[in-house]
C-alpha positions as CSV (number, residue, x, y, z in Angstrom):
1,M,117.1,-32.5,155.3
2,S,118.6,-35.1,157.6
3,T,116.8,-38.1,159.0
4,S,116.2,-38.6,162.7
5,P,118.0,-41.3,164.8
6,E,114.7,-43.0,165.2
7,H,114.1,-43.0,161.5
8,D,117.6,-44.5,160.9
9,A,117.1,-47.1,163.6
10,R,113.8,-48.2,162.1
11,F,115.6,-48.9,158.8
12,A,118.3,-50.9,160.5
13,K,115.8,-53.2,162.1
14,M,113.4,-53.6,159.2
15,T,113.8,-56.9,157.4
16,F,114.2,-57.3,153.7
17,A,111.7,-60.1,153.8
18,S,109.1,-57.7,155.2
19,V,109.3,-55.1,152.4
20,Y,110.0,-57.5,149.5
21,P,106.3,-58.4,149.0
22,H,105.5,-54.7,148.8
23,Y,108.2,-54.2,146.1
24,V,106.7,-57.1,144.1
25,K,103.2,-55.8,144.4
26,K,104.3,-52.3,143.4
27,V,106.1,-53.3,140.3
28,E,103.6,-55.9,139.2
29,S,100.7,-53.6,139.6
30,K,102.4,-51.2,137.1
31,G,103.1,-54.0,134.6
32,R,106.7,-54.7,135.4
33,T,108.1,-58.1,136.2
34,I,109.7,-59.8,139.2
35,A,112.7,-60.5,136.9
36,E,113.1,-56.8,136.4
37,L,112.8,-56.2,140.1
38,H,115.5,-58.8,140.7
39,Q,117.7,-57.1,138.0
40,V,117.4,-53.7,139.8
41,I,118.2,-55.2,143.2
42,E,121.1,-57.1,141.7
43,W,122.5,-53.9,140.0
44,L,122.4,-52.0,143.3
45,T,123.6,-54.8,145.7
46,G,125.3,-57.5,143.7
47,F,122.8,-60.1,145.0
48,D,121.5,-62.4,142.3
49,A,117.9,-63.8,142.6
50,A,119.1,-66.9,144.5
51,K,120.9,-64.7,147.1
52,Q,117.9,-62.4,147.3
53,Q,115.8,-65.4,148.2
54,Q,118.3,-66.6,150.7
55,L,118.3,-63.2,152.4
56,I,114.5,-63.3,152.5
57,D,114.5,-66.8,153.9
58,E,117.0,-65.8,156.6
59,K,114.9,-62.7,157.4
60,V,118.0,-60.5,157.5
61,N,117.5,-56.9,158.5
62,F,118.5,-54.0,156.3
63,E,121.6,-53.4,158.4
64,E,122.9,-56.9,157.6
65,F,121.5,-56.8,154.1
66,F,123.6,-53.8,153.1
67,K,126.5,-55.0,155.1
68,Q,126.7,-58.0,152.9
69,A,126.0,-56.0,149.7
70,T,128.6,-54.7,147.3
71,L,127.0,-51.4,146.2
72,H,127.3,-50.6,142.5
73,P,130.0,-47.9,141.9
74,N,127.4,-45.7,140.3
75,A,124.9,-45.9,143.2
76,H,125.9,-42.3,144.1
77,L,124.2,-41.2,140.8
78,I,120.8,-42.1,142.3
79,T,119.4,-38.7,143.3
80,G,116.1,-37.1,143.8
81,M,113.2,-37.2,146.3
82,I,111.8,-40.3,147.9
83,C,109.3,-40.4,150.7
84,G,109.9,-36.7,151.4
85,Y,113.7,-37.0,151.6
86,R,116.3,-35.8,149.1
87,I,118.5,-38.8,148.7
88,E,121.7,-36.9,148.2
89,D,121.2,-35.0,151.5
90,I,120.7,-38.1,153.7
91,Q,123.7,-38.4,156.0
92,T,123.3,-41.9,157.5
93,P,124.8,-44.5,155.0
94,L,122.3,-47.3,155.8
95,T,119.3,-45.0,155.4
96,K,120.8,-43.6,152.1
97,Q,121.3,-47.1,150.8
98,A,117.8,-48.2,151.7
99,R,116.5,-45.1,149.9
100,Y,118.6,-45.9,146.9
101,L,116.7,-49.2,146.7
102,D,113.4,-47.5,147.2
103,K,114.1,-44.9,144.5
104,L,115.2,-47.6,141.9
105,I,112.0,-49.6,142.6
106,D,109.9,-46.4,142.3
107,E,111.5,-45.7,138.9
108,L,110.8,-49.2,137.8
109,A,107.2,-49.0,138.8
110,K,106.8,-45.7,137.1
111,G,107.9,-47.2,133.8
112,R,111.3,-45.7,133.5
113,K,113.5,-47.5,130.9
114,M,115.8,-50.1,132.5
115,E,118.9,-48.5,130.9
116,K,118.0,-45.2,132.7
117,I,117.4,-47.0,136.0
118,L,120.7,-48.8,135.9
119,R,122.8,-45.8,135.8
120,G,125.9,-46.2,133.7
């Protein structure tokens, strides 16, 4: 299943600051912590908590967010379904990267052990 150009463009324009509160709410409502959320984001992107806050303050969009990121070498091991899309089948790199992040946060919220979430 591939994503539509409109779907991909929506991801590019969406700001990290606009979705971050949703990430926080999702993980906290399931008993996980903001520190764990930051750990997951840092594993995927290389951004520590201070850099994450800077990107929120600057209201960077996902295109710029992932342009600045250094994806973890094991990010390709993130597979499965998220929001009706099989991650490994997504062709657009930016959309795939955003879905990697969604999948990791989903796993965190579902109570998966951190060593399983942080592949390798």
